[in-house]
RODOFI-636206 format. One record per residue (C-alpha): residue number from 1; residue in three letters; x, y, z. Coordinates in steps of 0.02 Angstrom, whole numbers, plus 32768, in hexadecimal, padded with zeros to 4 digits. Example, Ala and Ser with C-alpha at 12.3 -4.5 7.8 and 13.67 -1.06 7.14 Angstrom:
// residues 2
<1; "ALA"; <8267; 7F1F; 8186>>
<2; "SER"; <82AC; 7FCB; 8165>>
***
This chain:
// residues 340
<1; "MET"; <509A; 60C3; 681A>>
<2; "LEU"; <503B; 60A0; 68BA>>
<3; "THR"; <4FA0; 6073; 6855>>
<4; "PHE"; <5006; 5FF5; 67F2>>
<5; "PHE"; <504C; 5FA2; 688F>>
<6; "SER"; <4FA2; 5FA4; 68E5>>
<7; "LYS"; <4F53; 5F4F; 6850>>
<8; "LYS"; <4FD8; 5EC7; 6851>>
<9; "LEU"; <4FC1; 5EA8; 690A>>
<10; "LEU"; <4F03; 5E9F; 68F8>>
<11; "GLU"; <4F1A; 5E19; 6874>>
<12; "LEU"; <4F63; 5DA8; 68FC>>
<13; "ILE"; <4EC0; 5DA2; 695D>>
<14; "PRO"; <4E5D; 5D31; 68E3>>
<15; "THR"; <4EF6; 5CC0; 68D5>>
<16; "LEU"; <4F01; 5CA9; 6991>>
<17; "ILE"; <4E46; 5C8C; 69A0>>
<18; "GLY"; <4E50; 5C09; 6916>>
<19; "ILE"; <4EE1; 5BB3; 696E>>
<20; "SER"; <4E83; 5BAF; 6A13>>
<21; "LEU"; <4DE8; 5B65; 69BF>>
<22; "LEU"; <4E4C; 5AE4; 695E>>
<23; "THR"; <4EB2; 5AAD; 69F5>>
<24; "PHE"; <4E1E; 5AA7; 6A6C>>
<25; "PHE"; <4DB0; 5A3B; 69FD>>
<26; "LEU"; <4E3A; 59CB; 69B5>>
<27; "VAL"; <4E71; 599D; 6A65>>
<28; "ARG"; <4DC4; 595A; 6A88>>
<29; "ILE"; <4DC8; 58ED; 69EC>>
<30; "ILE"; <4E60; 588D; 6A2E>>
<31; "PRO"; <4E26; 57E0; 6A68>>
<32; "GLY"; <4E29; 57CA; 6B24>>
<33; "ASP"; <4DCF; 5812; 6BB9>>
<34; "PRO"; <4E38; 5880; 6C2D>>
<35; "VAL"; <4DC6; 585B; 6CC0>>
<36; "MET"; <4DD8; 579F; 6CA8>>
<37; "MET"; <4E95; 57B1; 6C9C>>
<38; "MET"; <4E98; 5817; 6D3E>>
<39; "LEU"; <4E2A; 579D; 6D9D>>
<40; "GLY"; <4E7E; 56FF; 6D5F>>
<41; "GLU"; <4E31; 5667; 6DB2>>
<42; "ARG"; <4DB8; 56D7; 6E11>>
<43; "GLY"; <4D6B; 570A; 6D6A>>
<44; "SER"; <4CF6; 5676; 6D77>>
<45; "ASP"; <4C91; 56D8; 6DF9>>
<46; "PRO"; <4C0F; 573B; 6D93>>
<47; "ALA"; <4BE8; 57B4; 6E21>>
<48; "LEU"; <4C9F; 57DF; 6E3A>>
<49; "TYR"; <4CB7; 57F1; 6D7E>>
<50; "LEU"; <4C25; 586B; 6D6D>>
<51; "GLU"; <4C5C; 58CF; 6E05>>
<52; "MET"; <4D0D; 58E1; 6DC2>>
<53; "LYS"; <4CCE; 5912; 6D17>>
<54; "LYS"; <4C5E; 5998; 6D64>>
<55; "ASN"; <4CEC; 59DC; 6DCF>>
<56; "LEU"; <4D58; 59F0; 6D34>>
<57; "GLY"; <4CCC; 5A42; 6CD1>>
<58; "LEU"; <4CD1; 59B9; 6C4D>>
<59; "ASP"; <4C17; 5994; 6C63>>
<60; "LEU"; <4BEA; 5A39; 6C0E>>
<61; "PRO"; <4BC8; 5A48; 6B52>>
<62; "VAL"; <4C69; 5A5C; 6AEF>>
<63; "TYR"; <4C3F; 5B0D; 6AB7>>
<64; "GLN"; <4C22; 5B3F; 6B6D>>
<65; "GLN"; <4CC9; 5AF3; 6B9D>>
<66; "TYR"; <4D1D; 5B5A; 6B16>>
<67; "LEU"; <4CCA; 5BFC; 6B4D>>
<68; "ASN"; <4CFE; 5BDA; 6C02>>
<69; "TYR"; <4DAF; 5BB5; 6BC6>>
<70; "ILE"; <4DBB; 5C58; 6B64>>
<71; "GLY"; <4D6D; 5CBB; 6BF4>>
<72; "ASN"; <4DEA; 5C74; 6C71>>
<73; "MET"; <4E7A; 5C9A; 6BFC>>
<74; "PHE"; <4E4C; 5D52; 6BF5>>
<75; "HIS"; <4E5E; 5D50; 6CB3>>
<76; "GLY"; <4F0A; 5D00; 6CA7>>
<77; "ASP"; <4ECE; 5C51; 6CD3>>
<78; "PHE"; <4F0C; 5BD3; 6C53>>
<79; "GLY"; <4ECB; 5B40; 6CB6>>
<80; "THR"; <4F17; 5AC0; 6D2C>>
<81; "SER"; <4F6A; 5A1F; 6CF7>>
<82; "LEU"; <4EFC; 5987; 6D17>>
<83; "VAL"; <4F98; 591F; 6D3C>>
<84; "SER"; <5009; 598E; 6DA7>>
<85; "LYS"; <4F80; 5A02; 6DEC>>
<86; "THR"; <4FF6; 5A94; 6DC3>>
<87; "PRO"; <4FC0; 5B2F; 6D61>>
<88; "VAL"; <4FE7; 5B18; 6CA9>>
<89; "LEU"; <503C; 5BC1; 6C9B>>
<90; "GLU"; <50B1; 5B97; 6D2B>>
<91; "GLU"; <50E0; 5AF0; 6CDE>>
<92; "PHE"; <50FC; 5B43; 6C35>>
<93; "TRP"; <5174; 5BC7; 6C77>>
<94; "ASN"; <51D2; 5B45; 6CDD>>
<95; "ARG"; <51F7; 5AE2; 6C3E>>
<96; "PHE"; <5203; 5B6E; 6BBD>>
<97; "PRO"; <52B8; 5BA1; 6BE5>>
<98; "ALA"; <52F3; 5AF2; 6BB6>>
<99; "THR"; <529C; 5AFD; 6B0D>>
<100; "LEU"; <52D8; 5BAF; 6AF1>>
<101; "GLU"; <538C; 5B81; 6B18>>
<102; "LEU"; <5385; 5AED; 6AA1>>
<103; "SER"; <5336; 5B58; 6A18>>
<104; "PHE"; <53BA; 5BE1; 6A2B>>
<105; "VAL"; <544A; 5B66; 6A1F>>
<106; "ALA"; <53F9; 5B0B; 698C>>
<107; "LEU"; <53DE; 5BB0; 6931>>
<108; "LEU"; <5492; 5BE4; 6955>>
<109; "PHE"; <54CE; 5B3E; 690C>>
<110; "ALA"; <545C; 5B51; 6875>>
<111; "PHE"; <548C; 5C06; 6853>>
<112; "SER"; <5548; 5BED; 686A>>
<113; "PHE"; <555D; 5B52; 67FE>>
<114; "GLY"; <54D5; 5B84; 6782>>
<115; "LEU"; <552A; 5C2B; 6764>>
<116; "VAL"; <55D6; 5BDD; 674D>>
<117; "PHE"; <5596; 5B54; 66D9>>
<118; "GLY"; <5530; 5BD2; 6674>>
<119; "ILE"; <55C3; 5C4A; 665F>>
<120; "LEU"; <5638; 5BBD; 662C>>
<121; "ALA"; <55B9; 5B7A; 65AE>>
<122; "ALA"; <55A0; 5C28; 6563>>
<123; "VAL"; <565A; 5C4D; 6557>>
<124; "LYS"; <567C; 5BA0; 650C>>
<125; "HIS"; <55E5; 5BAE; 6498>>
<126; "ASN"; <55D0; 5B18; 6421>>
<127; "SER"; <5666; 5AC0; 646F>>
<128; "LEU"; <566D; 5A18; 64C8>>
<129; "TRP"; <5660; 5A74; 656F>>
<130; "ASP"; <55C1; 5AC9; 6536>>
<131; "TYR"; <5570; 5A26; 6500>>
<132; "LEU"; <55A4; 59CA; 659E>>
<133; "LEU"; <5569; 5A51; 6615>>
<134; "MET"; <54C1; 5A68; 65BD>>
<135; "THR"; <54A7; 59AB; 65BA>>
<136; "PHE"; <54CF; 59A6; 6673>>
<137; "SER"; <5452; 5A34; 6690>>
<138; "LEU"; <53CC; 59D9; 662E>>
<139; "VAL"; <53E8; 593A; 6692>>
<140; "GLY"; <53E5; 599D; 6735>>
<141; "TYR"; <5343; 59F3; 6705>>
<142; "SER"; <52F2; 594C; 66D8>>
<143; "MET"; <5320; 58EE; 6777>>
<144; "PRO"; <5294; 58D6; 67F7>>
<145; "ILE"; <52C9; 5913; 68A3>>
<146; "PHE"; <5297; 5873; 68FD>>
<147; "TRP"; <52FF; 5808; 6887>>
<148; "TRP"; <5395; 587D; 6888>>
<149; "GLY"; <5390; 5889; 6946>>
<150; "LEU"; <5394; 57CC; 6959>>
<151; "ILE"; <5425; 57BF; 68DE>>
<152; "LEU"; <5488; 583F; 6942>>
<153; "ILE"; <5466; 57E1; 69E4>>
<154; "ILE"; <549C; 573B; 6998>>
<155; "ILE"; <553E; 5783; 6952>>
<156; "PHE"; <557A; 57FF; 69D5>>
<157; "SER"; <5528; 57C2; 6A76>>
<158; "VAL"; <551B; 5705; 6A64>>
<159; "GLY"; <55A7; 56E3; 69E6>>
<160; "LEU"; <562E; 5761; 6A15>>
<161; "GLY"; <55F4; 578E; 6AC4>>
<162; "LEU"; <561D; 5846; 6AA8>>
<163; "THR"; <5578; 5894; 6ADE>>
<164; "PRO"; <54EC; 586C; 6B5A>>
<165; "VAL"; <5453; 5813; 6B19>>
<166; "ALA"; <53CE; 587C; 6B6D>>
<167; "GLY"; <53A9; 5901; 6BEE>>
<168; "ARG"; <53E5; 59B3; 6C09>>
<169; "ILE"; <5474; 599C; 6C85>>
<170; "SER"; <54C4; 590F; 6CE7>>
<171; "MET"; <5464; 58D5; 6D7F>>
<172; "MET"; <5504; 58EE; 6DE4>>
<173; "PHE"; <54E6; 59AA; 6DE7>>
<174; "ASP"; <545A; 59F4; 6E4D>>
<175; "PHE"; <544D; 5AB2; 6E56>>
<176; "ASP"; <53CE; 5B3E; 6E59>>
<177; "THR"; <53B6; 5B90; 6DB1>>
<178; "ILE"; <53BE; 5C4D; 6DA3>>
<179; "THR"; <5390; 5C71; 6CEE>>
<180; "GLY"; <534D; 5BC6; 6CBD>>
<181; "PHE"; <53D6; 5BB6; 6C38>>
<182; "TYR"; <5451; 5B33; 6C74>>
<183; "LEU"; <54E1; 5B71; 6C07>>
<184; "ILE"; <54D5; 5C1A; 6C5E>>
<185; "ASP"; <54A8; 5BDC; 6D0C>>
<186; "THR"; <553D; 5B65; 6D14>>
<187; "LEU"; <55B1; 5BF8; 6CEE>>
<188; "ILE"; <5568; 5C7D; 6D61>>
<189; "ASN"; <5545; 5C0E; 6DF7>>
<190; "THR"; <55E5; 5C2E; 6E5A>>
<191; "GLU"; <55B9; 5BB1; 6EE2>>
<192; "LEU"; <55A2; 5B28; 6E62>>
<193; "ILE"; <5647; 5B54; 6E0C>>
<194; "GLU"; <56A3; 5B4F; 6EB3>>
<195; "GLU"; <565F; 5AA1; 6ED7>>
<196; "GLU"; <565F; 5A51; 6E2A>>
<197; "GLY"; <56CA; 5AC1; 6DBB>>
<198; "PHE"; <5691; 5ACB; 6D07>>
<199; "ALA"; <5655; 5A16; 6D01>>
<200; "PRO"; <559C; 5A49; 6D09>>
<201; "PHE"; <55B3; 5AC0; 6C75>>
<202; "VAL"; <560B; 5A38; 6C10>>
<203; "SER"; <5581; 59BD; 6C3C>>
<204; "SER"; <54F9; 5A39; 6C09>>
<205; "LEU"; <5552; 5A5F; 6B65>>
<206; "SER"; <556C; 59A7; 6B3C>>
<207; "HIS"; <54B2; 5985; 6B58>>
<208; "LEU"; <5486; 5A14; 6AE1>>
<209; "ILE"; <54F2; 59E0; 6A4D>>
<210; "LEU"; <548B; 5954; 69FF>>
<211; "PRO"; <53DC; 599D; 6A15>>
<212; "ALA"; <541A; 5A45; 69D3>>
<213; "ILE"; <5465; 59F2; 6938>>
<214; "ALA"; <53C7; 598B; 691D>>
<215; "MET"; <5356; 5A23; 692B>>
<216; "GLY"; <53CA; 5A99; 68CC>>
<217; "THR"; <53F0; 5A2D; 6833>>
<218; "ILE"; <5357; 5A5C; 67CC>>
<219; "PRO"; <5367; 5B18; 67EF>>
<220; "MET"; <5421; 5B0A; 67C9>>
<221; "ALA"; <53FB; 5ABF; 671E>>
<222; "ILE"; <537C; 5B49; 66F8>>
<223; "ILE"; <53F5; 5BD3; 672E>>
<224; "ALA"; <5482; 5B87; 66C7>>
<225; "ARG"; <541A; 5B82; 6628>>
<226; "MET"; <53D5; 5C31; 6645>>
<227; "THR"; <5482; 5C77; 666A>>
<228; "ARG"; <54C6; 5C2C; 65CA>>
<229; "SER"; <5435; 5C70; 6562>>
<230; "SER"; <5439; 5D1D; 65B0>>
<231; "LEU"; <54F6; 5D2D; 65A8>>
<232; "LEU"; <54FE; 5CF6; 64F2>>
<233; "GLU"; <5481; 5D7E; 64C6>>
<234; "VAL"; <54E6; 5E04; 6521>>
<235; "LEU"; <558C; 5DC9; 64D8>>
<236; "HIS"; <554D; 5DF9; 642A>>
<237; "GLU"; <5529; 5EAD; 645D>>
<238; "GLU"; <558F; 5F39; 640F>>
<239; "TYR"; <55D9; 5F78; 64B3>>
<240; "ILE"; <5622; 5ECB; 64D3>>
<241; "LYS"; <5676; 5ECF; 6428>>
<242; "VAL"; <56BC; 5F7A; 6453>>
<243; "ALA"; <56FE; 5F37; 64F9>>
<244; "LYS"; <5754; 5EA8; 649F>>
<245; "ALA"; <579C; 5F22; 641E>>
<246; "LYS"; <57E9; 5F87; 64AB>>
<247; "GLY"; <584F; 5EEF; 64DB>>
<248; "LEU"; <57F9; 5EC9; 6580>>
<249; "SER"; <5816; 5E1A; 65C6>>
<250; "PRO"; <578F; 5D97; 65A4>>
<251; "PHE"; <576E; 5D8C; 665F>>
<252; "ARG"; <574E; 5E47; 666E>>
<253; "VAL"; <56E1; 5E48; 65D1>>
<254; "VAL"; <5674; 5DB8; 660E>>
<255; "VAL"; <566B; 5DD4; 66CA>>
<256; "VAL"; <5673; 5E91; 66D9>>
<257; "HIS"; <5619; 5ECB; 663C>>
<258; "ALA"; <55AB; 5E3F; 65F8>>
<259; "LEU"; <5575; 5DE3; 6695>>
<260; "LYS"; <5534; 5E7F; 66EC>>
<261; "ASN"; <54AD; 5E98; 6668>>
<262; "ALA"; <548D; 5DDE; 6652>>
<263; "LEU"; <5467; 5DCA; 670C>>
<264; "ILE"; <53C0; 5E27; 670A>>
<265; "PRO"; <5353; 5D96; 66CD>>
<266; "ILE"; <53BE; 5D1A; 672F>>
<267; "VAL"; <53A3; 5D72; 67D5>>
<268; "THR"; <52E9; 5D7F; 67AE>>
<269; "ILE"; <52D8; 5CC4; 678F>>
<270; "ALA"; <5341; 5C9F; 682A>>
<271; "GLY"; <52C8; 5D05; 6894>>
<272; "LEU"; <5233; 5CA8; 684B>>
<273; "MET"; <528A; 5C02; 686A>>
<274; "PHE"; <529D; 5C25; 6923>>
<275; "GLY"; <51E1; 5C1D; 6935>>
<276; "THR"; <51D3; 5B79; 68D7>>
<277; "MET"; <5264; 5B2F; 6939>>
<278; "ILE"; <5203; 5B45; 69DB>>
<279; "THR"; <5178; 5ADA; 6991>>
<280; "GLY"; <51F9; 5A60; 6949>>
<281; "ALA"; <523A; 5A44; 69F9>>
<282; "ILE"; <51AC; 59CA; 6A1A>>
<283; "LEU"; <51FD; 593D; 69B7>>
<284; "THR"; <52AE; 5966; 69EC>>
<285; "GLU"; <5285; 5970; 6AA5>>
<286; "THR"; <5227; 58CC; 6A9F>>
<287; "ILE"; <52B9; 5870; 6A4D>>
<288; "PHE"; <533D; 58B7; 6AC2>>
<289; "SER"; <52CF; 58BD; 6B60>>
<290; "TRP"; <52EF; 5978; 6B69>>
<291; "PRO"; <5286; 59C1; 6BF8>>
<292; "GLY"; <5235; 5A4C; 6B93>>
<293; "ILE"; <5187; 5A79; 6B59>>
<294; "GLY"; <518C; 59FE; 6AC7>>
<295; "LYS"; <51A4; 5965; 6B36>>
<296; "TRP"; <5126; 59AE; 6BB0>>
<297; "LEU"; <50A1; 59BD; 6B29>>
<298; "VAL"; <50BE; 590C; 6AE9>>
<299; "ALA"; <50AC; 58C7; 6B9A>>
<300; "SER"; <500D; 592F; 6BAF>>
<301; "ILE"; <4FC4; 58E9; 6B0E>>
<302; "ASN"; <4FE5; 5838; 6B4A>>
<303; "ALA"; <4F90; 5862; 6BF0>>
<304; "ARG"; <4EFF; 58BE; 6B99>>
<305; "ASP"; <4F25; 5956; 6C05>>
<306; "TYR"; <4EAE; 59CE; 6BAC>>
<307; "PRO"; <4EDE; 5A71; 6C04>>
<308; "VAL"; <4F98; 5A57; 6BE2>>
<309; "ILE"; <4F7F; 5A27; 6B2B>>
<310; "GLN"; <4F07; 5AB2; 6AFB>>
<311; "SER"; <4F60; 5B3D; 6B5B>>
<312; "GLY"; <5010; 5B01; 6B37>>
<313; "VAL"; <4FF3; 5AF7; 6A7C>>
<314; "LEU"; <4F9B; 5B9F; 6A7C>>
<315; "ILE"; <502C; 5BF4; 6AD8>>
<316; "ILE"; <50AE; 5BA9; 6A62>>
<317; "ALA"; <5047; 5BD4; 69C8>>
<318; "SER"; <502F; 5C85; 6A07>>
<319; "MET"; <50EB; 5C98; 6A1D>>
<320; "VAL"; <510D; 5C59; 696E>>
<321; "VAL"; <5089; 5CCC; 6923>>
<322; "VAL"; <50CC; 5D63; 6982>>
<323; "ILE"; <5182; 5D3D; 6953>>
<324; "ASN"; <5155; 5D29; 689B>>
<325; "ALA"; <50ED; 5DC7; 689D>>
<326; "SER"; <5179; 5E27; 68F4>>
<327; "VAL"; <51F8; 5DF2; 6871>>
<328; "ASP"; <517D; 5E20; 67E7>>
<329; "LEU"; <515D; 5ECB; 6835>>
<330; "LEU"; <5216; 5EEB; 684C>>
<331; "TYR"; <523D; 5EBB; 6799>>
<332; "GLN"; <51B2; 5F29; 6755>>
<333; "TYR"; <51E9; 5FB8; 67C6>>
<334; "ILE"; <5298; 5FAC; 677B>>
<335; "ASN"; <5253; 5F9C; 66CB>>
<336; "PRO"; <51B6; 600A; 66BA>>
<337; "THR"; <5199; 5FD1; 6606>>
<338; "LEU"; <5159; 5F2A; 6648>>
<339; "ARG"; <50C5; 5F7B; 66A2>>
<340; "LYS"; <501B; 5F62; 6655>>
***
């Protein structure tokens, strides 16, 4: 057992090395000179330009820069932002709670509605409901996030005025975060509640709705289709026919008996989706000006902030790889027949 898990974990090492290589060298292909962008008008001074480049270590051969980068990482140094002069790791953890909160809410939306739609489509198999829900799922799966996000803003923010256009919370509220998750902080901060009531919580929730829907629509469509497929397969099992023959209610047959066994592949795919949703946050956060790691990375790309781009992408990719591997290990631990 331990040998199996150790082998799986060792397989992650080449993947992470490949990601670090790809990110490091692709960043340097992007047009634009970070030193010139930092110096601005002063970049016309060749001596100053060369001095700055030497101070940043960008005058070294690319392979030497990569080796220095990897060596520093092993000592816990992921570099310092060229723009903010702040350690990359510090900036990352300051913004990560915002992305994590958005991803959790988006996944909750996707899992809740996807499960309901999938169950309804399976129970109403080959009916009008089934065709409508599966068509809706197909459309949801096919919609680009950036387009869907803009449509939501136009309808609910601009047209109806029901939700904020951008940001994480109203600028009226200024408070010290405890966990980094605004939905939790606005409920456990007693001083804030005494002063503002539950208005900060409502504001935080209203800012979350549209980006969570935009980011959760594609996973919702996938979960709905998988739930329908898995549930239909289970509903044809003999023990389900026996349960129906005993006179059990349709609700009890579907929810208590069938759904429990149909949930195994659904939970697995939901776990894998959480990793991809963190990466999908880049587009969503940019559209809704959500102050998370996605928006941070886009701003860093525009500024040619090499340390932020290469380390930020590597950290996110590492998280996704570890999450996917953990789900895979858990699934294979539960079902030993899948081990090779």
